[in-house]
C-alpha positions as CSV (number, residue, x, y, z in Angstrom):
1,X,-0.1,-0.1,-0.1
2,X,1.2,3.3,-1.0
3,X,1.7,6.0,1.5
4,X,-0.4,8.5,0.0
5,X,-3.6,5.8,-0.2
6,X,-4.0,5.1,3.2
7,X,-7.6,5.9,4.5
8,X,-8.5,4.9,8.0
9,X,-11.6,2.9,8.5
10,X,-13.4,3.7,12.4
11,X,-16.3,2.3,14.1
12,X,-17.1,5.2,16.6
13,X,-19.2,3.0,18.9
14,X,-21.6,3.9,22.0
15,X,-19.8,1.3,24.1
16,X,-16.4,0.7,22.3
17,X,-14.4,2.1,19.4
18,X,-11.5,0.5,16.6
19,X,-10.1,0.8,13.4
20,X,-9.2,-1.3,10.2
21,X,-7.6,-0.7,7.2
22,X,-7.6,-2.2,3.5
23,X,-5.0,-4.4,3.1
24,X,-4.2,-6.7,-0.1
25,X,-5.5,-9.6,1.8
26,X,-8.8,-7.8,2.9
27,X,-9.8,-5.8,5.7
28,X,-7.4,-6.0,9.0
29,X,-8.7,-4.4,12.3
30,X,-5.6,-2.7,14.0
31,X,-4.4,-3.9,17.7
32,X,-2.2,-2.4,19.8
33,X,1.1,-4.0,21.1
34,X,-1.3,-6.2,23.4
35,X,-3.1,-7.4,20.9
36,X,-6.3,-5.3,21.7
37,X,-8.3,-4.1,19.0
38,X,-11.4,-2.5,20.9
39,X,-10.7,1.1,22.7
40,X,-13.6,1.5,25.2
41,X,-15.5,4.7,24.7
42,X,-14.7,6.3,27.9
43,X,-13.0,9.3,28.9
44,X,-11.6,10.2,32.3
45,X,-10.6,13.8,33.0
46,X,-8.1,14.3,36.0
47,X,-5.9,17.2,37.4
48,X,-3.2,15.6,35.3
49,X,-5.0,15.5,32.0
50,X,-7.1,13.2,29.7
51,X,-7.1,9.3,29.8
52,X,-9.1,7.5,27.2
53,X,-10.0,3.6,26.9
54,X,-10.0,0.8,29.5
55,X,-7.9,2.9,32.3
56,X,-10.8,5.3,31.9
57,X,-13.5,2.7,32.4
58,X,-11.4,1.4,35.3
59,X,-11.4,4.3,37.2
60,X,-15.4,4.9,36.6
61,X,-16.4,4.4,40.3
62,X,-13.7,6.6,42.0
63,X,-14.1,9.3,39.8
64,X,-17.8,9.1,38.3
65,X,-18.3,13.1,37.6
66,X,-15.5,13.3,35.5
67,X,-15.5,9.9,33.7
68,X,-17.8,10.3,30.2
69,X,-19.2,7.3,28.5
70,X,-22.3,6.6,26.0
71,X,-21.7,10.3,24.4
72,X,-22.6,9.0,21.2
73,X,-26.4,8.8,22.4
74,X,-25.7,13.1,23.2
75,X,-24.3,13.8,19.6
76,X,-26.5,16.4,17.4
77,X,-29.0,16.3,20.0
78,X,-30.9,19.0,22.2
79,X,-31.8,18.8,26.2
80,X,-35.2,17.6,25.4
81,X,-34.0,14.6,23.2
82,X,-31.8,13.4,26.0
83,X,-33.7,13.9,29.2
84,X,-34.6,10.6,29.6
85,X,-30.8,9.2,29.0
86,X,-29.1,12.3,31.3
87,X,-31.3,11.6,34.3
88,X,-29.4,8.2,34.3
89,X,-25.8,9.4,33.8
90,X,-23.4,10.1,36.8
91,X,-22.1,13.0,35.3
92,X,-23.6,16.3,34.5
93,X,-25.4,16.9,31.1
94,X,-26.5,20.8,30.6
95,X,-27.6,22.8,28.1
96,X,-25.3,24.4,25.7
97,X,-25.3,27.0,22.7
98,X,-27.7,26.4,19.8
99,X,-29.8,24.2,21.7
100,X,-26.9,21.5,21.9
101,X,-26.3,19.6,25.2
102,X,-22.8,19.8,26.9
103,X,-21.0,18.0,29.4
104,X,-19.8,19.8,32.2
105,X,-16.3,18.7,33.9
106,X,-15.8,21.0,36.9
107,X,-15.9,24.5,35.4
108,X,-15.2,23.3,31.7
109,X,-18.1,22.9,29.3
110,X,-17.6,20.2,26.6
111,X,-19.9,19.4,23.6
112,X,-20.3,15.7,22.7
113,X,-18.5,16.5,19.4
114,X,-15.0,17.7,21.6
115,X,-15.6,14.5,23.6
116,X,-16.1,12.3,20.5
117,X,-12.9,14.2,19.1
118,X,-10.9,12.7,22.0
119,X,-12.1,9.1,21.6
120,X,-11.5,9.5,17.7
121,X,-7.9,10.8,18.6
122,X,-7.2,8.0,20.7
123,X,-8.1,5.6,18.1
124,X,-6.1,7.3,15.3
125,X,-3.0,7.7,17.6
126,X,-3.0,3.7,18.3
127,X,-3.8,3.1,14.3
128,X,-0.7,5.3,13.7
129,X,1.6,3.3,16.3
130,X,0.2,0.0,15.0
131,X,0.9,1.3,11.1
132,X,4.0,3.2,12.0
133,X,2.8,6.2,9.8
134,X,0.7,9.3,10.3
135,X,-2.9,9.1,9.3
136,X,-5.1,12.3,8.1
137,X,-8.2,10.8,6.5
138,X,-11.0,8.6,7.4
139,X,-14.1,6.8,6.8
140,X,-16.4,7.1,10.1
141,X,-19.4,5.0,10.6
142,X,-22.8,6.3,12.3
143,X,-26.1,4.3,12.9
144,X,-28.0,4.1,9.8
145,X,-31.0,6.3,11.4
146,X,-28.7,8.9,12.7
147,X,-30.0,12.3,11.4
148,X,-28.6,15.1,9.5
149,X,-27.5,16.7,12.9
150,X,-25.8,13.7,14.0
151,X,-24.0,13.0,11.0
152,X,-23.0,16.6,11.1
153,X,-21.7,16.3,14.6
154,X,-20.2,13.0,13.7
155,X,-18.2,14.8,10.7
156,X,-17.2,17.6,12.7
157,X,-15.9,15.2,15.5
158,X,-13.3,14.1,13.1
159,X,-12.4,17.4,11.9
160,X,-11.5,18.5,15.6
161,X,-9.6,15.2,15.9
162,X,-7.5,16.0,13.0
163,X,-8.9,13.9,10.3
164,X,-10.4,14.9,6.9
165,X,-13.9,12.5,7.1
166,X,-13.7,11.3,3.4
167,X,-17.2,9.3,4.1
168,X,-19.7,8.9,6.8
169,X,-20.9,5.3,6.4
170,X,-24.0,3.6,8.0
171,X,-23.1,0.9,10.3
172,X,-25.2,-1.9,9.3
173,X,-24.4,-1.1,5.3
174,X,-20.5,-1.3,6.7
175,X,-21.2,-4.9,8.1
176,X,-22.7,-5.7,5.0
177,X,-19.4,-4.9,3.0
178,X,-17.5,-6.9,5.1
179,X,-19.7,-9.6,5.2
180,X,-20.4,-9.7,1.5
181,X,-17.1,-8.9,0.1
182,X,-16.1,-12.3,-1.6
183,X,-19.6,-13.5,-2.7
184,X,-20.2,-13.3,-6.1
185,X,-23.7,-14.8,-6.1
186,X,-26.9,-12.6,-5.9
187,X,-28.3,-12.4,-2.6
188,X,-30.5,-10.1,0.0
189,X,-29.1,-9.4,3.2
190,X,-30.7,-8.5,6.5
191,X,-28.1,-6.7,8.8
192,X,-29.3,-6.4,12.4
193,X,-27.2,-4.2,14.4
194,X,-27.9,-3.9,18.2
195,X,-25.0,-2.0,20.2
196,X,-24.5,-0.2,23.3
197,X,-26.8,2.5,22.5
198,X,-28.3,2.3,19.0
199,X,-30.4,0.0,17.0
200,X,-30.7,-0.2,13.2
201,X,-31.9,-3.0,10.6
202,X,-31.1,-2.6,7.0
203,X,-32.1,-4.8,4.0
204,X,-29.7,-4.9,1.4
205,X,-29.2,-6.2,-2.0
206,X,-25.9,-7.9,-3.2
207,X,-25.1,-8.5,-6.8
208,X,-21.8,-8.6,-8.7
209,X,-20.0,-6.3,-6.1
210,X,-22.8,-3.7,-5.9
211,X,-24.3,-3.2,-2.3
212,X,-27.7,-1.8,-2.7
213,X,-29.8,-0.4,0.5
214,X,-33.0,-1.6,0.0
215,X,-34.6,0.2,3.4
216,X,-33.3,1.0,6.9
217,X,-35.2,1.2,10.2
218,X,-33.9,1.8,13.6
219,X,-34.2,3.8,16.8
220,X,-30.9,6.0,18.0
221,X,-31.9,5.6,21.5
222,X,-32.2,1.8,21.9
223,X,-29.6,-0.5,22.6
224,X,-27.1,-2.5,25.7
225,X,-27.5,0.7,27.7
226,X,-31.4,0.0,28.4
227,X,-30.5,-3.5,29.3
228,X,-28.2,-2.4,31.9
229,X,-30.9,-0.1,33.2
230,X,-33.3,-2.2,33.5
231,X,-31.3,-4.2,35.9
232,X,-30.1,-1.1,37.6
233,X,-34.3,0.0,37.9
234,X,-34.8,-3.9,39.7
235,X,-31.5,-3.1,42.1
236,X,-32.3,0.3,43.0
237,X,-36.1,-0.7,43.8
238,X,-35.4,-3.5,45.8
239,X,-32.5,-1.8,47.8
240,X,-34.9,1.0,48.8
241,X,-37.6,-1.5,49.9
242,X,-34.9,-3.1,52.0
243,X,-33.4,0.1,53.4
244,X,-35.9,2.7,52.9
245,X,-37.4,5.1,50.4
246,X,-35.0,7.9,51.2
247,X,-32.1,5.9,50.4
248,X,-29.7,7.8,48.0
249,X,-27.6,6.9,45.1
250,X,-24.3,8.9,44.8
251,X,-22.6,9.3,41.4
252,X,-20.0,6.8,42.3
253,X,-22.7,4.3,43.6
254,X,-24.8,4.9,39.9
255,X,-21.3,4.5,38.4
256,X,-20.5,0.9,40.3
257,X,-24.3,-0.4,40.0
258,X,-23.7,0.1,36.1
259,X,-20.6,-1.8,36.1
260,X,-22.5,-4.6,38.2
261,X,-25.3,-4.7,35.9
262,X,-23.3,-4.8,32.6
263,X,-21.3,-7.7,34.1
264,X,-24.3,-9.5,34.9
265,X,-25.9,-8.8,31.6
266,X,-22.7,-10.5,30.0
267,X,-22.5,-13.5,32.3
268,X,-26.2,-14.2,31.6
269,X,-25.1,-14.6,27.9
270,X,-23.6,-17.6,29.1
271,X,-24.9,-18.9,32.3
272,X,-28.3,-19.6,33.5
273,X,-27.9,-17.0,36.3
274,X,-25.8,-14.2,37.6
275,X,-25.1,-12.7,41.3
276,X,-24.9,-9.1,41.9
277,X,-23.5,-7.9,45.3
278,X,-23.5,-4.3,46.3
279,X,-21.7,-2.4,49.2
280,X,-24.0,0.7,50.0
281,X,-22.0,2.0,53.0
282,X,-22.2,2.1,56.5
283,X,-22.6,-1.4,56.9
284,X,-25.3,-2.1,54.6
285,X,-25.3,-4.6,51.6
286,X,-27.3,-5.7,48.7
287,X,-27.4,-9.3,47.2
288,X,-29.3,-10.3,44.4
289,X,-29.4,-13.5,41.7
290,X,-30.8,-12.7,38.6
291,X,-31.8,-15.5,36.4
292,X,-31.7,-15.5,32.6
293,X,-35.7,-15.8,32.4
294,X,-35.7,-12.9,34.5
295,X,-33.3,-10.6,32.6
296,X,-35.0,-11.8,29.4
297,X,-38.5,-10.5,31.0
298,X,-37.1,-7.1,31.7
299,X,-35.7,-6.7,28.1
300,X,-38.3,-8.4,26.2
301,X,-40.2,-5.2,25.4
302,X,-37.1,-3.6,24.4
303,X,-36.3,-6.6,21.7
304,X,-39.8,-6.6,20.3
305,X,-39.2,-3.2,19.5
306,X,-36.3,-4.3,17.3
307,X,-38.5,-6.9,15.5
308,X,-41.3,-4.1,14.7
309,X,-38.4,-2.2,13.1
310,X,-37.4,-5.5,10.9
311,X,-41.1,-5.6,10.0
312,X,-41.0,-2.0,8.7
313,X,-37.6,-2.5,7.0
314,X,-38.9,-5.6,5.3
315,X,-42.4,-3.7,4.3
316,X,-40.4,-0.8,2.9
317,X,-38.2,-3.3,0.5
318,X,-41.5,-5.2,-0.5
319,X,-40.0,-8.1,0.9
320,X,-41.2,-11.6,3.1
321,X,-39.0,-12.8,5.7
322,X,-38.7,-16.1,3.8
323,X,-37.1,-13.9,0.7
324,X,-34.2,-13.2,3.1
325,X,-31.1,-15.1,2.2
326,X,-28.7,-14.6,5.2
327,X,-29.5,-12.4,8.4
328,X,-26.4,-10.9,9.7
329,X,-25.6,-10.1,13.6
330,X,-23.7,-6.8,14.3
331,X,-23.1,-5.4,17.7
332,X,-22.0,-6.6,21.5
333,X,-25.6,-6.8,22.3
334,X,-26.5,-9.6,19.5
335,X,-24.6,-12.1,21.9
336,X,-27.8,-12.2,24.2
337,X,-29.6,-15.4,23.4
338,X,-33.2,-13.9,23.6
339,X,-32.0,-11.8,20.6
340,X,-30.6,-14.4,18.7
341,X,-33.6,-16.1,19.2
342,X,-36.2,-13.5,18.6
343,X,-34.3,-12.6,15.4
344,X,-34.0,-16.2,14.2
345,X,-37.7,-16.8,14.7
346,X,-38.8,-13.9,12.7
347,X,-36.7,-14.7,9.8
348,X,-37.3,-18.2,9.7
349,X,-33.4,-18.9,9.9
350,X,-30.6,-19.0,12.3
351,X,-28.6,-15.6,12.3
352,X,-25.2,-15.6,11.0
353,X,-22.5,-15.2,13.6
354,X,-19.4,-16.3,12.2
355,X,-17.8,-12.7,12.2
356,X,-17.0,-11.0,15.4
357,X,-19.9,-8.8,16.1
358,X,-17.7,-6.2,17.8
359,X,-15.4,-5.9,14.9
360,X,-17.5,-6.2,11.8
361,X,-18.6,-2.5,11.3
362,X,-15.0,-1.6,11.5
363,X,-13.6,-4.3,9.0
364,X,-16.5,-2.7,6.6
365,X,-15.4,0.8,7.3
366,X,-11.7,-0.3,6.1
367,X,-13.5,-1.7,3.0
368,X,-15.0,1.4,2.3
369,X,-11.8,3.2,3.0
370,X,-10.1,0.9,0.8
371,X,-12.7,1.7,-2.1
372,X,-12.3,5.5,-1.5
373,X,-8.3,5.0,-1.8
374,X,-8.6,3.1,-5.3
375,X,-7.5,-0.2,-3.5
376,X,-10.8,-1.9,-4.7
377,X,-12.6,-1.2,-7.8
378,X,-14.8,-4.1,-8.1
379,X,-17.1,-2.9,-5.3
380,X,-20.0,-0.1,-5.4
381,X,-22.0,1.0,-2.3
382,X,-25.2,2.3,-2.7
383,X,-26.6,3.5,0.9
384,X,-29.7,5.5,1.4
385,X,-30.9,8.3,3.5
386,X,-33.2,7.3,6.6
387,X,-36.0,10.1,7.0
388,X,-37.8,12.0,4.4
389,X,-36.2,15.6,3.7
390,X,-38.6,19.0,2.8
391,X,-39.5,22.3,3.8
392,X,-42.6,24.0,5.5
393,X,-45.2,25.3,3.6
394,X,-47.8,27.5,4.1
395,X,-50.2,26.7,6.9
396,X,-47.3,24.9,8.8
397,X,-47.3,21.6,6.5
398,X,-44.3,19.3,5.6
399,X,-43.7,19.4,1.7
400,X,-41.4,16.4,1.2
401,X,-38.9,16.7,-1.5
402,X,-36.7,13.7,-1.0
403,X,-38.2,10.6,0.6
404,X,-36.6,8.3,3.0
405,X,-34.9,5.2,1.5
406,X,-34.0,7.1,-1.3
407,X,-30.6,6.3,-2.6
408,X,-27.6,8.5,-1.9
409,X,-26.2,10.5,-3.5
410,X,-29.8,12.1,-4.5
411,X,-31.3,15.5,-5.4
412,X,-34.7,16.8,-6.1
413,X,-36.1,20.3,-6.3
414,X,-40.0,21.6,-6.4
415,X,-41.3,25.3,-7.5
416,X,-43.1,27.2,-4.7
417,X,-44.9,30.7,-4.9
418,X,-46.0,33.6,-2.6
419,X,-49.3,33.9,-1.2
420,X,-48.9,37.8,-0.4
421,X,-48.6,40.8,-2.7
422,X,-45.3,42.5,-3.0
423,X,-43.3,39.9,-0.8
424,X,-39.7,40.7,-1.0
425,X,-38.3,37.5,1.0
426,X,-39.0,34.2,1.6
427,X,-37.9,32.3,4.9
428,X,-37.1,28.7,4.1
429,X,-37.7,26.1,7.3
430,X,-35.7,22.8,6.1
431,X,-37.8,20.0,7.9
432,X,-36.7,16.0,8.6
433,X,-39.4,13.7,9.1
434,X,-42.3,11.4,8.0
435,X,-45.2,13.5,9.8
436,X,-47.3,15.8,7.6
437,X,-47.1,18.8,10.0
438,X,-43.9,20.8,10.3
439,X,-44.3,20.8,14.2
440,X,-44.0,17.0,14.0
441,X,-41.0,17.0,12.1
442,X,-37.4,18.1,13.0
443,X,-36.3,21.7,12.0
444,X,-32.8,21.2,10.8
445,X,-32.2,24.8,10.0
446,X,-33.9,28.0,8.5
447,X,-32.3,30.3,5.5
448,X,-33.7,33.2,3.9
449,X,-34.1,34.1,0.1
450,X,-34.2,38.0,0.1
451,X,-34.1,40.6,-2.9
452,X,-37.5,39.1,-4.7
453,X,-38.8,41.9,-7.0
454,X,-42.3,43.1,-5.7
455,X,-44.8,41.1,-7.8
456,X,-48.6,40.1,-7.0
457,X,-49.1,36.9,-5.0
458,X,-48.6,34.0,-7.0
459,X,-46.3,35.4,-9.6
460,X,-42.7,34.5,-8.0
461,X,-41.6,31.5,-9.2
462,X,-39.3,30.1,-6.2
463,X,-37.5,26.9,-6.9
464,X,-36.0,25.0,-3.8
465,X,-33.5,22.5,-4.4
466,X,-32.4,19.8,-2.3
467,X,-28.8,17.7,-2.8
468,X,-27.9,15.1,-0.6
469,X,-24.1,14.0,-0.8
470,X,-22.6,10.7,-0.3
471,X,-22.3,11.1,3.3
472,X,-25.8,11.8,3.9
473,X,-25.2,15.3,4.4
474,X,-27.6,17.9,2.9
475,X,-27.3,20.9,0.9
476,X,-30.2,23.2,0.0
477,X,-30.5,26.3,-2.5
478,X,-33.5,28.3,-3.5
479,X,-33.9,30.7,-6.3
480,X,-36.6,32.8,-7.7
481,X,-36.7,32.0,-11.5
482,X,-38.0,35.4,-12.7
483,X,-35.4,37.5,-11.2
484,X,-32.8,35.4,-10.7
485,X,-32.1,35.7,-7.1
486,X,-30.9,32.9,-5.2
487,X,-29.6,31.5,-1.7
488,X,-27.7,28.4,-0.8
489,X,-26.7,26.7,2.4
490,X,-25.1,23.5,3.8
491,X,-27.7,23.2,6.5
492,X,-26.1,23.6,10.1
493,X,-28.5,21.7,12.3
494,X,-30.4,23.5,15.1
495,X,-28.4,21.2,17.5
496,X,-25.2,21.8,15.8
497,X,-22.2,23.7,15.5
498,X,-21.2,26.7,13.4
499,X,-18.2,26.2,10.8
500,X,-16.5,29.1,13.0
501,X,-16.9,26.9,16.3
502,X,-15.7,24.0,14.8
503,X,-12.8,25.7,13.1
504,X,-11.8,27.2,16.3
505,X,-11.9,23.6,18.2
506,X,-9.6,22.6,15.5
507,X,-7.4,25.3,15.7
508,X,-7.7,24.6,19.7
509,X,-6.3,21.0,19.4
510,X,-3.6,22.5,17.1
511,X,-2.6,24.8,19.8
512,X,-2.9,22.5,22.6
513,X,-1.5,19.5,20.7
514,X,1.9,19.5,22.6
515,X,0.4,20.4,26.0
516,X,-2.4,17.7,25.6
517,X,0.4,14.8,24.5
518,X,2.9,16.1,27.3
519,X,0.0,15.4,30.1
520,X,-0.9,12.4,28.3
521,X,2.6,11.2,28.6
522,X,2.9,12.2,32.3
523,X,-0.4,9.9,33.0
524,X,1.3,6.8,31.1
525,X,4.5,7.5,33.1
526,X,2.5,7.8,36.4
527,X,0.7,4.7,35.9
528,X,3.9,2.6,35.3
529,X,5.7,4.2,38.0
530,X,3.0,3.1,40.7
531,X,3.2,-0.3,39.1
532,X,7.1,-0.4,39.8
533,X,6.5,1.1,43.1
534,X,4.1,-2.0,44.2
535,X,6.3,-4.2,42.7
536,X,9.1,-3.1,45.0
537,X,7.3,-3.5,48.1
538,X,5.9,-6.9,47.1
539,X,9.5,-8.0,46.7
540,X,10.8,-6.4,49.6
541,X,8.2,-8.5,51.5
542,X,9.3,-11.6,49.8
543,X,13.1,-11.6,49.4
544,X,14.1,-8.3,51.1
545,X,16.7,-10.0,53.5
546,X,18.9,-10.6,50.2
547,X,19.9,-6.7,50.2
548,X,22.9,-5.9,52.0
549,X,23.0,-2.4,53.9
550,X,24.5,-0.5,51.0
551,X,22.0,-2.1,48.4
552,X,18.9,-1.6,50.6
553,X,20.0,2.3,51.1
554,X,20.5,2.5,47.6
555,X,17.2,1.5,47.0
556,X,15.4,3.4,49.8
557,X,16.9,6.6,48.1
558,X,15.5,5.8,44.9
559,X,12.2,4.7,45.7
560,X,11.8,8.2,47.8
561,X,13.1,10.2,45.0
562,X,10.5,8.6,42.7
563,X,7.9,9.3,45.0
564,X,8.7,12.7,45.4
565,X,8.5,13.2,41.3
566,X,5.1,11.6,41.6
567,X,3.3,14.6,42.2
568,X,5.2,16.8,39.5
569,X,4.2,17.5,36.2
570,X,7.7,16.7,34.2
571,X,7.1,13.4,32.7
572,X,11.1,13.1,31.7
573,X,12.1,13.6,35.3
574,X,9.8,11.0,36.6
575,X,10.6,8.5,33.9
576,X,14.6,8.9,34.9
577,X,13.4,8.3,38.8
578,X,11.4,5.3,37.9
579,X,14.3,4.1,35.8
580,X,16.7,4.5,38.8
581,X,14.3,2.8,41.2
582,X,14.0,-0.2,38.8
583,X,17.9,-0.3,38.8
584,X,18.2,-0.1,42.7
585,X,15.6,-3.0,42.7
586,X,17.2,-5.3,40.5
587,X,18.9,-7.8,43.1
588,X,15.5,-8.1,44.4
589,X,14.3,-9.2,41.2
590,X,17.2,-11.9,40.5
591,X,16.7,-13.1,43.9
592,X,12.7,-13.8,43.2
593,X,13.6,-15.4,39.9
594,X,15.9,-17.5,41.7
595,X,13.8,-18.5,44.3
596,X,10.8,-19.3,41.7
597,X,13.6,-21.5,39.8
598,X,14.3,-23.5,43.2
599,X,10.6,-24.1,43.8
600,X,10.2,-25.3,40.2
601,X,13.1,-27.7,40.6
602,X,12.8,-28.7,44.1
603,X,12.3,-32.8,44.3
604,X,12.5,-33.2,41.0
605,X,15.3,-35.1,38.9
606,X,18.0,-34.0,36.6
607,X,16.5,-35.6,33.4
608,X,13.0,-34.7,34.7
609,X,13.7,-31.0,34.6
610,X,15.7,-31.3,31.4
């Protein structure tokens, strides 16, 4: 692969994120030095800096107000949209500019785009480490039912992270790309994608390297997080019955409950029951065994809701369940036995689960990245828009120009007129939705066509044109045909950021890049130093008697110097102190190894050891 043709495929998930690239052998998921592909979509803020991934998730209980997760559920939304989600989050979700939501971390307000950019930056850096080169371009996946505001927010997050987002791809479509890449026979595929925070189902036809999306349905607020919350509700209600209705759950306890619930959910995919034990403090504890059957009763309504979306998707595609050749399962929540059972029963066939459901979307993103880079020229992706687009007409009606499930890119236009004499301007309210009244649809934005010459009502001819690009991003233009006056806009959703604000965030990320990297380095070195100090303490307890006075004095001085550096802000000085402590502890390390070897060969014959 030549250096100038690398585009990264990224699955930016509610729970986990990861990346893949296209190689001559096919899509390849990128892994770190420990072989891990998945980056938990969790961010921890501390006075020393920002941590992303498994380490941030591990500190969620100890630092609940500054550990952010499920940020994807906040992308491109307003406070009214996320009210139900926010009340269950331990961190603070507050109103932001332009009707957005923000997360408050101490005195700082951060948008979901900025938070998602932190996750994307971590994925990007890990990919660069794995590939040994800089990455500047990416394909990012989104739920098929993400609307224009959510897609714009995802694109903005990529820009803030320093990525030129070449394409936004629907997650189930990406999964189909990964699944059907080497299939030459014509087939119809249903992709059932149930992740941590969102659900989608898409019906696709694959023939001769062409992937055509026939229909898509879904819910951007349904996923494994809701299953966790169902378990949490059981625990909180029962603990209040046991210890009193005035029992409160501080942020740390709420975060611990979420961890217990998630762990129980995962265990119940393989076992018939899972036990939950919660320490409530002040000598109080709660223990409960959850049976798989009880868990299935709790989540059954949500699973039924996903099947309803499958029915609608088939209806839109004008197909019956028995006309589906394969059902591909995507997302960690599809490991739940009830989900697989219900999906199999609906489609009349066992779902296909051979591809890791956590990795298949990233692999598909890698395939699409390879197509854009010219590495594959035998594959064509024809995706669709999830919701109809139009404008508000006289009386508050929704005039649809582009219907849902239209293949992208697409365009449409329609001509309107005025209803007032001498009207010189027209306000255009761009809408998205399936309802017939504008009040029941979502306003994506407004713009004004001004400068129309005064004419009698009905005389002006205003042509409004919609263009949806391959990313599902909408551009709108309007022209008065008699005078030639025109106006156009790339819609900045009501719940989005302005171009200037995104540019400022990009500039800020560049301006603070060195500072941010140094803070990250300090956190990593501090963590390693803590591990070294812990190992030294254990070694002293095990074999401390092997040190002579001089060696013990040298070790004590090195440990004291390392401890004094732990609170500083110089990662290089901390690293030097850690190295010195490691060197001073070498006699202990040698003694421990010798002891292990002696225990290994004790009582065994020489030929047995050999």
